[in-house]
ZADO-1210 file (C-alpha; in nm, 4 decimals, padded with zeros to 6 digits):
<atoms>
<atom x="00.0000" y="00.0000" z="00.0000" code="UNK" pos="1"/>
<atom x="00.2844" y="00.2360" z="00.0828" code="UNK" pos="2"/>
<atom x="00.4385" y="00.1675" z="-00.2581" code="UNK" pos="3"/>
<atom x="00.1153" y="00.2596" z="-00.4377" code="UNK" pos="4"/>
<atom x="00.0813" y="00.5736" z="-00.2259" code="UNK" pos="5"/>
<atom x="00.4383" y="00.6757" z="-00.3036" code="UNK" pos="6"/>
<atom x="00.3808" y="00.6254" z="-00.6766" code="UNK" pos="7"/>
<atom x="00.0541" y="00.8195" z="-00.6892" code="UNK" pos="8"/>
<atom x="00.1581" y="01.0956" z="-00.4484" code="UNK" pos="9"/>
<atom x="00.5142" y="01.1022" z="-00.5729" code="UNK" pos="10"/>
<atom x="00.6304" y="01.4268" z="-00.4170" code="UNK" pos="11"/>
<atom x="00.4776" y="01.3737" z="-00.0745" code="UNK" pos="12"/>
<atom x="00.2448" y="01.0996" z="00.0629" code="UNK" pos="13"/>
<atom x="00.0381" y="01.3768" z="00.2218" code="UNK" pos="14"/>
<atom x="-00.0523" y="01.4905" z="-00.1313" code="UNK" pos="15"/>
<atom x="-00.2581" y="01.1742" z="-00.1830" code="UNK" pos="16"/>
<atom x="-00.5693" y="01.3470" z="-00.0501" code="UNK" pos="17"/>
<atom x="-00.5786" y="01.5796" z="-00.3526" code="UNK" pos="18"/>
<atom x="-00.3664" y="01.4002" z="-00.6137" code="UNK" pos="19"/>
<atom x="-00.5864" y="01.0891" z="-00.6209" code="UNK" pos="20"/>
<atom x="-00.9158" y="01.2797" z="-00.6747" code="UNK" pos="21"/>
<atom x="-00.7531" y="01.4891" z="-00.9486" code="UNK" pos="22"/>
<atom x="-00.6248" y="01.1750" z="-01.1223" code="UNK" pos="23"/>
<atom x="-00.9736" y="01.0229" z="-01.1051" code="UNK" pos="24"/>
<atom x="-01.1186" y="01.3400" z="-01.2577" code="UNK" pos="25"/>
<atom x="-00.8485" y="01.3390" z="-01.5267" code="UNK" pos="26"/>
<atom x="-00.9141" y="00.9802" z="-01.6323" code="UNK" pos="27"/>
<atom x="-01.2874" y="01.0435" z="-01.6117" code="UNK" pos="28"/>
<atom x="-01.2511" y="01.3389" z="-01.8487" code="UNK" pos="29"/>
<atom x="-01.0581" y="01.1208" z="-02.0917" code="UNK" pos="30"/>
<atom x="-01.3390" y="00.8650" z="-02.0815" code="UNK" pos="31"/>
<atom x="-01.5970" y="01.1378" z="-02.1512" code="UNK" pos="32"/>
<atom x="-01.3846" y="01.2491" z="-02.4480" code="UNK" pos="33"/>
<atom x="-01.4067" y="00.8929" z="-02.5882" code="UNK" pos="34"/>
<atom x="-01.0565" y="00.7961" z="-02.4850" code="UNK" pos="35"/>
<atom x="-01.0077" y="00.4443" z="-02.3594" code="UNK" pos="36"/>
<atom x="-00.7086" y="00.2216" z="-02.2821" code="UNK" pos="37"/>
<atom x="-00.4599" y="00.3735" z="-02.5272" code="UNK" pos="38"/>
<atom x="-00.5460" y="00.7292" z="-02.4271" code="UNK" pos="39"/>
<atom x="-00.4901" y="00.6407" z="-02.0613" code="UNK" pos="40"/>
<atom x="-00.1557" y="00.4799" z="-02.1441" code="UNK" pos="41"/>
<atom x="-00.0604" y="00.7924" z="-02.3389" code="UNK" pos="42"/>
<atom x="-00.1518" y="01.0117" z="-02.0420" code="UNK" pos="43"/>
<atom x="00.0692" y="00.8063" z="-01.8111" code="UNK" pos="44"/>
<atom x="00.3574" y="00.7585" z="-02.0540" code="UNK" pos="45"/>
<atom x="00.4498" y="01.1245" z="-02.0983" code="UNK" pos="46"/>
<atom x="00.4930" y="01.2077" z="-01.7264" code="UNK" pos="47"/>
<atom x="00.6749" y="00.8770" z="-01.6767" code="UNK" pos="48"/>
<atom x="00.9270" y="00.9476" z="-01.9523" code="UNK" pos="49"/>
<atom x="00.9743" y="01.3023" z="-01.8252" code="UNK" pos="50"/>
<atom x="01.0307" y="01.1638" z="-01.4744" code="UNK" pos="51"/>
<atom x="01.3016" y="00.9283" z="-01.5987" code="UNK" pos="52"/>
<atom x="01.5016" y="01.2177" z="-01.7430" code="UNK" pos="53"/>
<atom x="01.5174" y="01.3672" z="-01.3949" code="UNK" pos="54"/>
<atom x="01.6736" y="01.0460" z="-01.2620" code="UNK" pos="55"/>
<atom x="01.8919" y="00.9581" z="-01.5575" code="UNK" pos="56"/>
<atom x="02.2112" y="00.9370" z="-01.3503" code="UNK" pos="57"/>
<atom x="02.0942" y="00.5942" z="-01.2336" code="UNK" pos="58"/>
<atom x="02.0357" y="00.4547" z="-01.5829" code="UNK" pos="59"/>
<atom x="02.3072" y="00.6079" z="-01.8016" code="UNK" pos="60"/>
<atom x="02.4754" y="00.3454" z="-02.0203" code="UNK" pos="61"/>
<atom x="02.7956" y="00.3367" z="-02.2276" code="UNK" pos="62"/>
<atom x="02.7625" y="00.3860" z="-02.6012" code="UNK" pos="63"/>
<atom x="02.8553" y="00.0552" z="-02.7664" code="UNK" pos="64"/>
<atom x="03.2034" y="00.0480" z="-02.9225" code="UNK" pos="65"/>
<atom x="03.2765" y="00.4119" z="-02.8320" code="UNK" pos="66"/>
<atom x="03.5123" y="00.4731" z="-02.5414" code="UNK" pos="67"/>
<atom x="03.4140" y="00.7178" z="-02.2643" code="UNK" pos="68"/>
<atom x="03.0750" y="00.7915" z="-02.4240" code="UNK" pos="69"/>
<atom x="02.7488" y="00.7431" z="-02.2343" code="UNK" pos="70"/>
<atom x="02.3828" y="00.7960" z="-02.3145" code="UNK" pos="71"/>
<atom x="02.0392" y="00.7702" z="-02.1562" code="UNK" pos="72"/>
<atom x="01.8733" y="00.4510" z="-02.2921" code="UNK" pos="73"/>
<atom x="01.5287" y="00.6039" z="-02.2360" code="UNK" pos="74"/>
<atom x="01.5992" y="00.8282" z="-02.5367" code="UNK" pos="75"/>
<atom x="01.5463" y="00.5263" z="-02.7627" code="UNK" pos="76"/>
<atom x="01.2020" y="00.4653" z="-02.6112" code="UNK" pos="77"/>
<atom x="01.0722" y="00.8137" z="-02.6883" code="UNK" pos="78"/>
<atom x="00.9542" y="00.6854" z="-03.0260" code="UNK" pos="79"/>
<atom x="00.7077" y="00.4693" z="-02.8353" code="UNK" pos="80"/>
<atom x="00.5072" y="00.7861" z="-02.7686" code="UNK" pos="81"/>
<atom x="00.4306" y="00.8174" z="-03.1415" code="UNK" pos="82"/>
<atom x="00.2974" y="00.4628" z="-03.1572" code="UNK" pos="83"/>
<atom x="00.0813" y="00.4976" z="-02.8458" code="UNK" pos="84"/>
<atom x="-00.0475" y="00.8333" z="-02.9618" code="UNK" pos="85"/>
<atom x="-00.1564" y="00.6868" z="-03.2951" code="UNK" pos="86"/>
<atom x="-00.3658" y="00.4200" z="-03.1230" code="UNK" pos="87"/>
<atom x="-00.5055" y="00.6779" z="-02.8805" code="UNK" pos="88"/>
<atom x="-00.5931" y="00.9119" z="-03.1671" code="UNK" pos="89"/>
<atom x="-00.7910" y="00.6331" z="-03.3319" code="UNK" pos="90"/>
<atom x="-00.9983" y="00.6192" z="-03.0131" code="UNK" pos="91"/>
<atom x="-01.0716" y="00.9897" z="-02.9789" code="UNK" pos="92"/>
<atom x="-00.9539" y="01.1814" z="-03.2861" code="UNK" pos="93"/>
<atom x="-00.8045" y="01.5284" z="-03.2429" code="UNK" pos="94"/>
<atom x="-00.9259" y="01.5363" z="-02.8837" code="UNK" pos="95"/>
<atom x="-00.5971" y="01.3581" z="-02.8159" code="UNK" pos="96"/>
<atom x="-00.4460" y="01.7088" z="-02.7954" code="UNK" pos="97"/>
<atom x="-00.6417" y="01.7587" z="-02.4728" code="UNK" pos="98"/>
<atom x="-00.4855" y="01.4413" z="-02.3338" code="UNK" pos="99"/>
<atom x="-00.1430" y="01.5717" z="-02.4353" code="UNK" pos="100"/>
<atom x="-00.2073" y="01.8954" z="-02.2455" code="UNK" pos="101"/>
<atom x="-00.3221" y="01.7000" z="-01.9401" code="UNK" pos="102"/>
<atom x="-00.0141" y="01.4772" z="-01.9570" code="UNK" pos="103"/>
<atom x="00.2165" y="01.7770" z="-01.9704" code="UNK" pos="104"/>
<atom x="00.0261" y="01.9312" z="-01.6804" code="UNK" pos="105"/>
<atom x="00.0800" y="01.6186" z="-01.4706" code="UNK" pos="106"/>
<atom x="00.4471" y="01.6238" z="-01.5716" code="UNK" pos="107"/>
<atom x="00.4847" y="01.9382" z="-01.3618" code="UNK" pos="108"/>
<atom x="00.3964" y="01.7255" z="-01.0591" code="UNK" pos="109"/>
<atom x="00.5781" y="01.4038" z="-01.1390" code="UNK" pos="110"/>
<atom x="00.8859" y="01.5479" z="-01.3123" code="UNK" pos="111"/>
<atom x="01.1105" y="01.8447" z="-01.2458" code="UNK" pos="112"/>
<atom x="00.9571" y="02.1723" z="-01.3727" code="UNK" pos="113"/>
<atom x="01.2411" y="02.2473" z="-01.6202" code="UNK" pos="114"/>
<atom x="01.1836" y="01.9053" z="-01.7805" code="UNK" pos="115"/>
<atom x="00.8073" y="01.9609" z="-01.7909" code="UNK" pos="116"/>
<atom x="00.8611" y="02.3011" z="-01.9531" code="UNK" pos="117"/>
<atom x="01.1024" y="02.1504" z="-02.2050" code="UNK" pos="118"/>
<atom x="00.8496" y="01.8758" z="-02.2792" code="UNK" pos="119"/>
<atom x="00.5760" y="02.1322" z="-02.3412" code="UNK" pos="120"/>
<atom x="00.8025" y="02.3296" z="-02.5758" code="UNK" pos="121"/>
<atom x="00.9065" y="02.0158" z="-02.7653" code="UNK" pos="122"/>
<atom x="00.5468" y="01.9050" z="-02.8162" code="UNK" pos="123"/>
<atom x="00.4489" y="02.2557" z="-02.9265" code="UNK" pos="124"/>
<atom x="00.7212" y="02.2465" z="-03.1923" code="UNK" pos="125"/>
<atom x="00.6234" y="01.9038" z="-03.3232" code="UNK" pos="126"/>
<atom x="00.2531" y="01.9937" z="-03.3316" code="UNK" pos="127"/>
<atom x="00.3250" y="02.3218" z="-03.5129" code="UNK" pos="128"/>
<atom x="00.5279" y="02.1416" z="-03.7795" code="UNK" pos="129"/>
<atom x="00.2569" y="01.8786" z="-03.8173" code="UNK" pos="130"/>
<atom x="-00.0150" y="02.1458" z="-03.8452" code="UNK" pos="131"/>
<atom x="00.1890" y="02.3364" z="-04.1056" code="UNK" pos="132"/>
<atom x="00.2370" y="02.0268" z="-04.3205" code="UNK" pos="133"/>
<atom x="-00.1333" y="01.9433" z="-04.2911" code="UNK" pos="134"/>
<atom x="-00.2371" y="02.3001" z="-04.3803" code="UNK" pos="135"/>
<atom x="00.0074" y="02.3884" z="-04.6561" code="UNK" pos="136"/>
<atom x="00.0780" y="02.0566" z="-04.8281" code="UNK" pos="137"/>
<atom x="-00.1270" y="01.7876" z="-04.9974" code="UNK" pos="138"/>
<atom x="00.0711" y="01.4984" z="-04.8528" code="UNK" pos="139"/>
<atom x="-00.1078" y="01.1820" z="-04.7552" code="UNK" pos="140"/>
<atom x="-00.1375" y="01.1323" z="-04.3793" code="UNK" pos="141"/>
<atom x="00.1305" y="00.8633" z="-04.3751" code="UNK" pos="142"/>
<atom x="00.3750" y="01.0865" z="-04.5635" code="UNK" pos="143"/>
<atom x="00.2895" y="01.3812" z="-04.3427" code="UNK" pos="144"/>
<atom x="00.3666" y="01.1842" z="-04.0272" code="UNK" pos="145"/>
<atom x="00.7068" y="01.0800" z="-04.1588" code="UNK" pos="146"/>
<atom x="00.7937" y="01.4252" z="-04.2947" code="UNK" pos="147"/>
<atom x="00.6769" y="01.5953" z="-03.9764" code="UNK" pos="148"/>
<atom x="00.8949" y="01.3698" z="-03.7630" code="UNK" pos="149"/>
<atom x="01.1978" y="01.4180" z="-03.9873" code="UNK" pos="150"/>
<atom x="01.1604" y="01.7967" z="-03.9720" code="UNK" pos="151"/>
<atom x="01.0614" y="01.8383" z="-03.6077" code="UNK" pos="152"/>
<atom x="01.2600" y="01.5656" z="-03.4298" code="UNK" pos="153"/>
<atom x="01.6043" y="01.7326" z="-03.4471" code="UNK" pos="154"/>
<atom x="01.4617" y="02.0628" z="-03.3216" code="UNK" pos="155"/>
<atom x="01.2309" y="01.9405" z="-03.0465" code="UNK" pos="156"/>
<atom x="01.4944" y="01.6909" z="-02.9295" code="UNK" pos="157"/>
<atom x="01.7531" y="01.9659" z="-02.8813" code="UNK" pos="158"/>
<atom x="01.4942" y="02.1844" z="-02.7048" code="UNK" pos="159"/>
<atom x="01.3860" y="01.9046" z="-02.4713" code="UNK" pos="160"/>
<atom x="01.7356" y="01.7837" z="-02.3806" code="UNK" pos="161"/>
<atom x="01.8542" y="02.1406" z="-02.3274" code="UNK" pos="162"/>
<atom x="01.5696" y="02.1887" z="-02.0800" code="UNK" pos="163"/>
<atom x="01.6483" y="01.8555" z="-01.9146" code="UNK" pos="164"/>
<atom x="02.0098" y="01.9660" z="-01.8732" code="UNK" pos="165"/>
<atom x="01.8992" y="02.2210" z="-01.6111" code="UNK" pos="166"/>
<atom x="01.8386" y="01.9262" z="-01.3767" code="UNK" pos="167"/>
<atom x="02.1184" y="01.7033" z="-01.5093" code="UNK" pos="168"/>
<atom x="02.3836" y="01.8599" z="-01.7392" code="UNK" pos="169"/>
<atom x="02.4795" y="01.5184" z="-01.8792" code="UNK" pos="170"/>
<atom x="02.1445" y="01.4960" z="-02.0604" code="UNK" pos="171"/>
<atom x="02.2407" y="01.7579" z="-02.3185" code="UNK" pos="172"/>
<atom x="02.4933" y="01.5500" z="-02.5094" code="UNK" pos="173"/>
<atom x="02.5433" y="01.4643" z="-02.8734" code="UNK" pos="174"/>
<atom x="02.4795" y="01.0955" z="-02.8020" code="UNK" pos="175"/>
<atom x="02.1496" y="01.1570" z="-02.6272" code="UNK" pos="176"/>
<atom x="02.0453" y="01.3817" z="-02.9149" code="UNK" pos="177"/>
<atom x="02.1381" y="01.1174" z="-03.1735" code="UNK" pos="178"/>
<atom x="01.9691" y="00.8283" z="-02.9936" code="UNK" pos="179"/>
<atom x="01.6573" y="01.0299" z="-02.9147" code="UNK" pos="180"/>
<atom x="01.6174" y="01.1279" z="-03.2810" code="UNK" pos="181"/>
<atom x="01.6719" y="00.7642" z="-03.3830" code="UNK" pos="182"/>
<atom x="01.4087" y="00.6509" z="-03.1323" code="UNK" pos="183"/>
<atom x="01.1570" y="00.9055" z="-03.2602" code="UNK" pos="184"/>
<atom x="01.2197" y="00.8147" z="-03.6212" code="UNK" pos="185"/>
<atom x="01.1784" y="00.4433" z="-03.5473" code="UNK" pos="186"/>
<atom x="00.8385" y="00.5251" z="-03.3974" code="UNK" pos="187"/>
<atom x="00.7533" y="00.7467" z="-03.6944" code="UNK" pos="188"/>
<atom x="00.8480" y="00.4758" z="-03.9448" code="UNK" pos="189"/>
<atom x="00.6286" y="00.2235" z="-03.7616" code="UNK" pos="190"/>
<atom x="00.3342" y="00.4669" z="-03.7771" code="UNK" pos="191"/>
<atom x="00.4134" y="00.5425" z="-04.1431" code="UNK" pos="192"/>
<atom x="00.3818" y="00.1767" z="-04.2448" code="UNK" pos="193"/>
<atom x="00.0694" y="00.1273" z="-04.0346" code="UNK" pos="194"/>
<atom x="-00.0994" y="00.4299" z="-04.1926" code="UNK" pos="195"/>
<atom x="00.0209" y="00.3454" z="-04.5438" code="UNK" pos="196"/>
<atom x="-00.1251" y="-00.0044" z="-04.5110" code="UNK" pos="197"/>
<atom x="-00.4613" y="00.1459" z="-04.4109" code="UNK" pos="198"/>
<atom x="-00.4472" y="00.3961" z="-04.6970" code="UNK" pos="199"/>
<atom x="-00.3668" y="00.1253" z="-04.9511" code="UNK" pos="200"/>
<atom x="-00.6426" y="-00.0984" z="-04.8134" code="UNK" pos="201"/>
<atom x="-00.8876" y="00.1894" z="-04.8466" code="UNK" pos="202"/>
<atom x="-00.7747" y="00.2601" z="-05.2032" code="UNK" pos="203"/>
<atom x="-00.8185" y="-00.1067" z="-05.2999" code="UNK" pos="204"/>
<atom x="-01.1658" y="-00.1113" z="-05.1444" code="UNK" pos="205"/>
<atom x="-01.2662" y="00.1998" z="-05.3415" code="UNK" pos="206"/>
<atom x="-01.1263" y="00.0518" z="-05.6628" code="UNK" pos="207"/>
<atom x="-01.3386" y="-00.2610" z="-05.6169" code="UNK" pos="208"/>
<atom x="-01.6582" y="-00.0623" z="-05.5639" code="UNK" pos="209"/>
<atom x="-01.5896" y="00.1769" z="-05.8522" code="UNK" pos="210"/>
</atoms>
């Protein structure tokens, strides 16, 4: 029971009296907005990843085959956010942006404020690039996702890791930047192929009915 309390009321067990009701309201709002399992996972994943960057000194690993170089292995997992978000967006459409805002808000409780601020800035950059491609280009959704990630990932990665460096200077390193971009692009490529398969299936179905 103490473990659960310490996880929920991370900063102070005495916070449980207000943190738990707010979490219940948050998940209830997601349910009202048509979000289900994937949306809830997405809500939890962002604060969790932000939290890990505040405790990276315990998980830093050497870069394979490169002497005296270390990196945060969580950077590779950041691409997982893209995959989870895609499934969550299928549940609730563009209302997923509300879940993103809620997740960033909870990051200010569960992660260090500089990391939460950096996370908010990084997501704002990626969403702006995605919106611009959607508004000013005629790309298919699958192409837009891949192009958006390729354009935004280097920028929002640098912004996020720079913010994270205010709590741990080792986070703003060339290796963390490289591996974080790789992780994001792996996630983007997975989403690209998933969306392209759906687009092609839809095109074949239309061709048959034409």
